[in-house]
N, C-alpha and C positions, 0 to 999 in steps of 0.2 A: 675841547677847552671854553673855558668860559672870554672873550674878547671885550671887557668889559668893565670897572671899576664893578661900578654896581652894584650888576650881575653877577658876580662874587660877589656883594658882601653880603648877597640878600640870596644865592643858593650856591658858596662854593667853585672853584678850580674846573666840575667837566674833570680832572683826570684820573677819576673813578667808578667807581661803582656803587659811591654814596652821595653823590649828587645830588644834589635838587633835593637832601633824601630828608627827615630829624638828627641823620646817626651824622652827618657830615660836620664834620670836626670843626666849620667855618661855627657853626650857632653855636658853639659851648666858646668860642671867643670877639663873638659882633664884638661885641659895642666897646672892648683889645683894639679886638681894631681899627674902629671906628674912631680913635684914640690916636689911634697909630697916623689913622689917614689924614689928622687934622693940622699933626706936632709937623706930615712929616713936608701938604701943602705951606702948610710956613718961615718951610726953608731955601721957597727962591730952587728950588728944581716943577720938572715936568716930570708930569702925570702921567703914564703910561700899562696899561698890561700884557704881561708876555708873561708865556709858562702858561698862564689862568692867575697869576694873581697877581700882586701892586705894585708894581716896581716904580722907580721916578731914577733921572739922567739929570743930567747936564754937561747940555752941548752931544745930545745925541749919546752919551754915553752910565754903560749901569751905575746907578751909585750905592742904590738899597732895595730893596724890596723887601715884603713885609706879608707875614702867611702866618697859614696854622698848620699846626701841629700834634696828633692824639694828646699831648702832657703839656701843651704851653703854651704861646703862636710866639712870630717871630719880628722883629727890623735888624733882616742878614746886610752888612754891605759884602761886597764884590770883590772891595782890597780890603779890607780887616786888620787885619796879621801888617801894615801899613800903621796904623794907626795909633800913637799911642800909647793911650788904654793905662794910663798910672794909678787909676783903681782898680783894675783888673775887675770891670765890669760885663763885658767880650766872652764868646765862647765860641766854641771850633764847634763845627757842624762835625766828624768826623773823625778822628785818629789818628787822621792825615789828615786833616786838611790843610793844603797849604793859604789858599785867598785870603779865603774865608769865615767870620767872624760875627757875634751876632746876639744879641739884648731879647735873651727868653724872658717872657712875662706868661705870671698865675695868676694876677689881683692887676686891679684897677689903679690902685693908691701908690700900687712899684710903680705902675707911666709916671703919674701924676707925682709922684716927690723926683721922679730920673726925669725930669721934664729939661727940665734945664738943661742938663746932662747930651741929651741927647739930641738935643737939640747942635749940643757944641760936638759932637760926632758929626756932627753931617752937611756939617761945615766943613770941620778938617775933613772931611772926606770928601768933600766939592777942591780940597784946597787943592790937596792931594791930588785928582780926578787935573784943578787946570798945571800945575805943575810937572804931570806924564809923569808920573811914577807907575810903576810896573814891576807884582811881585816876583822874582827876580822864582821857574822853578827845576824843584831838584832834577835833573836828571837823574832818568832807571838808567838800574845796573842791571846789565845779564844777566847774572847772580839772582834776581828776582826771578828770572822765568820760569815754570815750569815742568818737565820733563820732556810733560806734553804737547808745550807751544815749540819747542826747538825743535824734536816730531815734524812738530807741521812744515816747521822754516825748512826743511828738510828736505817734505814732497813735495813745499809747494815757494819757489824763490820769490814769484811775486808779493803771493802773504807775506811773508816778512821784508820784504823792501815797503810794503803800502804799509803794515805796523809798526817800524820805525819811522814812515813820512809822518805816523798820527801828533800832536803835540807831546811835548808830555806829562801832564793834566788826565791825555785821553788816554795814554798806554800803561798808565798810572794804576785811573781807576778797570785798566781791562784787567792788570796782571791779579788786584785786589779781590775781583769778579774768580776768576782760574783757582786765582790760588786762597780763597774761603769752600775753596770742596776739598772733602777727604779722602774720596774715595779717583783714584787714575780715569774709572772711566768717564766719571762727571766730569773733569775735570777736558774730559774730548771731548762731553758736548757740550756744552759748556763752550771752547773752540770754534765744534764747529755751529754753533746756532747765530753765531757773532761773527763770522768768516766774512758777509757780501757787509757790516757793517762797517770793518775792520777796511774791505777795500774799497769803501766808501768813504773814506776816511772822516768817518763819527766815531763815539766813545755812542759807550754797550750805552748809555741810556737815556743815547737823543731820539729822534726820529728819523 
């Protein structure tokens, strides 16, 4: 992964095989990303590079990042669900997203028209961080456990202990991934594949 925002805007994040190629998604949205970067840097946050993308922090706390996707570029708030968002401008990255919310852009005019609102949301997000507000995680219900995972728990109590010690968000991520497989053997394979990560206390997408 790249470690510098200028490098990201030039060649991409470095997390996939399209890095530094014409097909990299950053190439599609570069002008919009540059505009979002300018807006971000006018809001009193610190610019860093995390996970290969531009990330903006306040007193060391993650506030939001900007990134390129296939169909849009985004400005995503780590605690976006706590923002008022009276105009319903933010979207959840996925149906199971609890905290993250994002602006999605496909045209420069969208950013230009929403710039005052974007900044207002950023300032609100900073105040949320100053106040120490937290997004309450919904605890995972054991009824969501696939039978293959329960069988693994019976076979390996240490594995069960490690899984139940994960944060609710990490547990939920694994359950979504495991339950997303239609075939029992595929679920077994996925559980085995991520056993070592679970034992290390990591989420399924963490390195």
